[in-house]
Every structure is written in C-alpha cells, then in structure tokens.
ZALOZA-401123 format. One line per field, with one value per residue (C-alpha): residue number from 1; x, y negated, z. Coordinates in pm, 1 decimal, decimal comma. Each point is the difference from the previous one (the first is absolute). Layout:
<atoms>
num = [NUM | ...]
X = [X | ...]
Y = [Y | ...]
Z = [Z | ...]
</atoms>
This chain:
<atoms>
num = [1 | 2 | 3 | 4 | 5 | 6 | 7 | 8 | 9 | 10 | 11 | 12 | 13 | 14 | 15 | 16 | 17 | 18 | 19 | 20 | 21 | 22 | 23 | 24 | 25 | 26 | 27 | 28 | 29 | 30 | 31 | 32 | 33 | 34 | 35 | 36 | 37 | 38 | 39 | 40 | 41 | 42 | 43 | 44 | 45 | 46 | 47 | 48 | 49 | 50 | 51 | 52 | 53 | 54 | 55 | 56 | 57 | 58 | 59 | 60 | 61 | 62 | 63 | 64 | 65 | 66 | 67 | 68 | 69 | 70 | 71 | 72 | 73 | 74 | 75 | 76 | 77 | 78 | 79 | 80 | 81 | 82 | 83 | 84 | 85 | 86 | 87 | 88 | 89 | 90 | 91 | 92 | 93 | 94 | 95 | 96 | 97 | 98 | 99 | 100 | 101 | 102 | 103 | 104 | 105 | 106 | 107 | 108 | 109 | 110 | 111 | 112 | 113 | 114 | 115 | 116 | 117 | 118 | 119 | 120 | 121 | 122 | 123 | 124 | 125 | 126 | 127 | 128 | 129 | 130 | 131 | 132 | 133 | 134 | 135 | 136 | 137 | 138 | 139 | 140 | 141 | 142 | 143 | 144 | 145 | 146 | 147 | 148 | 149 | 150 | 151 | 152 | 153 | 154 | 155 | 156 | 157 | 158 | 159 | 160 | 161 | 162 | 163 | 164 | 165 | 166 | 167 | 168 | 169 | 170 | 171 | 172 | 173 | 174 | 175 | 176 | 177 | 178 | 179 | 180 | 181 | 182 | 183 | 184 | 185 | 186 | 187 | 188 | 189 | 190 | 191 | 192 | 193 | 194 | 195 | 196 | 197 | 198 | 199 | 200 | 201]
X = [0,0 | 275,5 | 184,2 | -316,4 | -31,9 | 367,0 | -45,4 | -304,2 | 190,2 | -106,9 | -322,0 | -157,8 | -28,7 | -279,5 | -192,6 | 66,7 | -142,1 | -300,2 | -59,0 | 11,2 | -247,1 | -228,4 | -3,5 | -73,5 | -288,3 | -146,0 | 6,1 | -149,0 | -282,3 | -71,9 | -59,3 | -186,8 | -228,5 | -126,3 | -373,2 | -84,8 | 183,8 | -156,4 | -350,7 | -56,0 | -285,7 | -328,0 | 67,4 | -288,1 | -244,2 | 104,6 | -47,0 | -341,5 | -110,3 | 108,9 | -181,9 | -322,1 | 16,6 | 66,3 | 313,7 | 216,1 | 223,8 | 296,2 | 226,9 | -120,5 | 59,9 | 351,1 | 79,6 | -131,8 | 214,2 | 315,6 | -73,7 | 75,4 | -4,8 | -353,3 | -102,1 | 135,4 | -222,2 | -310,2 | 57,5 | 2,6 | -347,3 | -131,5 | 110,8 | -218,8 | -298,8 | -240,7 | 119,4 | -143,5 | 106,4 | 234,0 | 184,7 | 34,6 | 139,6 | 236,7 | 139,2 | 59,3 | 161,4 | 239,2 | 89,6 | 42,1 | 245,2 | 205,2 | -6,6 | 105,7 | 309,6 | 89,1 | -47,2 | 212,5 | 286,2 | 344,4 | -147,2 | 146,0 | 343,0 | -37,0 | -103,8 | 299,1 | 237,0 | -162,3 | 50,5 | 347,6 | 164,7 | 48,5 | 144,4 | 244,1 | 89,7 | 52,6 | 219,7 | 215,3 | 10,7 | 131,9 | 265,9 | 97,9 | 25,5 | 226,3 | 220,2 | 6,3 | 110,4 | 255,5 | 150,1 | 114,9 | 346,6 | 290,7 | 168,3 | -314,5 | -292,0 | 17,0 | -191,8 | -62,8 | -149,4 | -201,7 | -147,1 | -77,5 | -179,8 | -210,4 | -92,0 | -103,8 | -222,1 | -169,4 | -44,2 | -155,9 | -235,9 | -114,9 | -35,5 | -191,1 | -257,7 | -3,0 | -91,7 | -251,9 | -215,1 | -113,7 | -33,2 | -227,4 | -205,9 | -43,5 | -90,3 | -271,1 | -129,2 | -28,2 | -160,0 | -266,7 | -55,8 | -43,9 | -244,1 | -210,3 | -2,4 | -116,3 | -283,5 | -113,8 | 15,0 | -209,5 | -262,4 | -16,6 | -21,6 | -288,3 | -180,0 | 42,6 | -140,3 | -304,6 | -64,5 | 39,2 | -233,2 | -260,7 | -11,0 | -111,8 | -314,1]
Y = [0,0 | -244,0 | 80,2 | -85,6 | -333,4 | -66,8 | 75,9 | -228,5 | -292,8 | -263,5 | -105,4 | 334,7 | -114,7 | -242,5 | 288,8 | 225,6 | -267,0 | -42,9 | 376,7 | 27,5 | -289,5 | 159,5 | 336,5 | -171,0 | -199,2 | 304,8 | 205,2 | -286,6 | -66,0 | 373,0 | 17,8 | -331,1 | 51,4 | 346,2 | 19,9 | 125,2 | -300,6 | -267,7 | 142,2 | 263,3 | 237,7 | -54,3 | -356,4 | -157,5 | 271,2 | -49,3 | -376,4 | 41,3 | 235,6 | -252,0 | -279,3 | 202,8 | 75,6 | -369,2 | 86,2 | -275,1 | -176,1 | -233,6 | 266,2 | 255,0 | -246,3 | -71,8 | 370,2 | 53,7 | -286,9 | 150,8 | 353,4 | -44,4 | -251,3 | 115,7 | -41,7 | -354,7 | -88,1 | 166,3 | -163,4 | -345,0 | 73,8 | 134,2 | -317,2 | -198,4 | 237,0 | -279,4 | -235,8 | -36,1 | 256,6 | -242,6 | -89,0 | 365,7 | 86,4 | -296,5 | 112,5 | 350,7 | -138,1 | -208,7 | 305,8 | 195,6 | -257,8 | 22,4 | 381,5 | -20,8 | -200,8 | 261,9 | 289,8 | -171,2 | -63,8 | 89,8 | 83,3 | -317,5 | 100,7 | 344,3 | -158,6 | -234,8 | 293,6 | 179,9 | -301,9 | -105,1 | 346,3 | 15,6 | -352,6 | 108,1 | 294,8 | -241,1 | -214,3 | 307,0 | 70,8 | -350,2 | 45,7 | 328,6 | -173,4 | -263,0 | 284,2 | 152,4 | -326,8 | -42,6 | 334,4 | -155,3 | -148,0 | -116,3 | 336,7 | 199,1 | 148,9 | 120,8 | 332,5 | 16,8 | -348,7 | 67,8 | 318,3 | -178,3 | -279,8 | 251,0 | 191,0 | -323,9 | -97,3 | 340,2 | 85,1 | -336,9 | 13,1 | 350,3 | -69,6 | -323,2 | 193,0 | 281,0 | -246,0 | -194,8 | 291,2 | 145,3 | -350,1 | -106,5 | 319,8 | -42,7 | -369,3 | 75,3 | 293,1 | -203,8 | -292,6 | 229,8 | 158,1 | -339,6 | -112,7 | 314,2 | -45,9 | -360,6 | 97,8 | 273,8 | -234,4 | -253,1 | 263,8 | 118,7 | -354,1 | -81,3 | 311,5 | -119,0 | -342,2 | 163,7 | 210,6 | -294,6 | -215,6 | 275,2 | 37,6 | -361,6 | 61,2]
Z = [0,0 | 93,3 | -323,5 | -195,5 | 181,7 | -64,4 | -370,0 | -17,2 | 151,5 | 248,5 | -187,4 | 95,8 | 364,5 | -93,8 | -152,5 | 299,9 | 232,6 | -233,4 | -7,5 | 381,7 | 29,5 | -261,2 | 178,9 | 334,5 | -151,5 | -175,9 | 321,9 | 204,6 | -249,7 | -36,4 | 375,9 | 33,1 | -301,4 | 94,7 | -62,6 | 348,3 | 144,9 | -224,6 | -51,1 | 268,4 | -83,5 | 183,3 | 118,3 | -192,3 | 109,0 | 362,4 | -28,2 | -163,9 | 277,7 | 265,6 | -186,4 | -23,3 | 371,9 | 76,3 | 196,2 | -150,2 | 252,4 | -30,7 | 145,5 | -255,0 | -287,3 | 130,3 | 26,3 | -352,4 | -135,4 | 149,4 | -121,3 | -372,6 | -288,6 | -88,8 | 363,5 | -7,5 | -297,3 | 148,0 | 340,0 | -161,5 | -139,9 | 331,2 | 178,7 | -243,5 | 17,5 | 101,1 | -274,6 | -353,0 | -260,7 | -181,1 | 320,0 | 92,6 | -344,7 | 11,1 | 337,0 | -136,6 | -316,3 | 209,9 | 205,7 | -324,7 | -133,4 | 320,0 | -21,0 | -366,0 | 97,0 | 263,1 | -241,9 | -267,0 | 242,4 | -144,9 | -341,9 | -149,6 | 135,8 | -158,9 | -330,7 | 19,1 | 45,7 | -295,4 | -226,0 | 117,4 | 15,0 | -381,3 | 13,8 | 271,3 | -223,7 | -287,8 | 222,5 | 70,2 | -372,9 | -65,5 | 268,8 | -168,0 | -338,4 | 153,1 | 131,8 | -350,0 | -157,8 | 277,6 | -101,4 | -328,5 | 38,6 | -217,9 | 45,1 | -84,9 | 185,3 | 359,4 | -19,4 | 374,0 | 17,3 | -317,1 | 147,2 | 327,7 | -185,6 | -195,3 | 317,8 | 175,4 | -293,3 | -37,6 | 368,5 | 82,5 | -297,4 | 89,0 | 371,6 | -64,5 | -205,2 | 256,8 | 276,7 | -208,7 | -123,4 | 337,7 | 148,9 | -287,0 | 18,8 | 377,9 | -41,0 | -258,3 | 207,7 | 319,5 | -185,0 | -142,9 | 343,4 | 167,3 | -270,5 | 42,7 | 378,1 | -33,7 | -235,8 | 237,0 | 299,8 | -188,5 | -81,2 | 360,9 | 135,5 | -238,1 | 120,2 | 359,0 | -93,7 | -161,1 | 311,1 | 236,7 | -211,9 | -29,2 | 379,4 | 35,0 | -205,1]
</atoms>
C-alpha cells in the first residue's frame, strides 16, 4: 500500500483524505436515514388513536416530537389542533422544512466530494505531466523520473475516478431516499389534518 502511495506521489494524499471523508459520510447517512428511524412504522396510527380518544397532552406531543422526524412533523400539527386548517397545515409545513434540512445534512459535502474527486485526480495528472517534462534534459531523458511522472499521472487519474463514482452513487441514492421520505411525511401529515378536522364536525 505504501509503495502504491509512493508511486502516486504527494497529490494522492488529497484523494485519500477525500475518500476517508466520503466513507465516513456514507456510513453516517446510511445509519441516520434508516427508514425505521425516520418514519417508524405505526406512528401515525398511534397518533390517530390518541386523537380519537382525546388523550392529547403537551407532554405527549413533546414525546412524539422527540421520537422521530415524522413525529416532529405530526406533533407540530397536534399542537395546532384547535386552529384553522390552513394554520395547522402551515405549522406542519414549517416543521417539514426543518426536518428536510436535518435529513439533507452532509449530503452537500458528499456531492462536493463526488464532483471534486475527478478534479483532484486531474490535478495529480498535471503534476505527473510536469514530472514527465522535467525528465527531459540536455543530456537526454531520465528514465526513472519519466516512469515516476507517468505513474503519478495514471494513479491519480484512476484514484480520482474511483473515489468519485461511489460518492456520486451514494449522493444520488440518499437524495432520492430523502425525497421519498418527505413525500411520505407530507401524505401522513395531511391524513392527520383530515382526521383532526373531521373530529370537529
């Protein structure tokens, strides 16, 4: 491994740091964006049952808000249960926007790594080309320096692509997952609004 890093030259360290950061972000988002953590099963049904039994309390709403991102959105609607429909929906939309920011945390960093890794690889390629040109001298070509320049150029190009591809795939995957969660939360919150409004009639 060390011999490979040595052959790739000092520019490879930027890509190694980027790859470590990408792996850390992918692992963190994989844990944080688990479905059972964001939208636990049965939460809406439990809330609807409590609403029908008129057992809503401030403590219950607070506990619900701390339980999950979906609970946070539903709790904002419960707190406005006596308000007009538009005000209740607005409160849930505001909570949904705050939840969206939390769910999208670190995704921009992952996208940045995916887009800059090929550029870092290209930077290493340029450094390798400079080494290759530096191998040309008045007395001829230094084969060792020429080979080192070629290895720097190729290793950095390959490693830049190797870092970018999984980072981009993970970024797109997590973006799609967050979008689907937000749509589902919106649907469940609208169902809660309908139930709360129907109970007033």
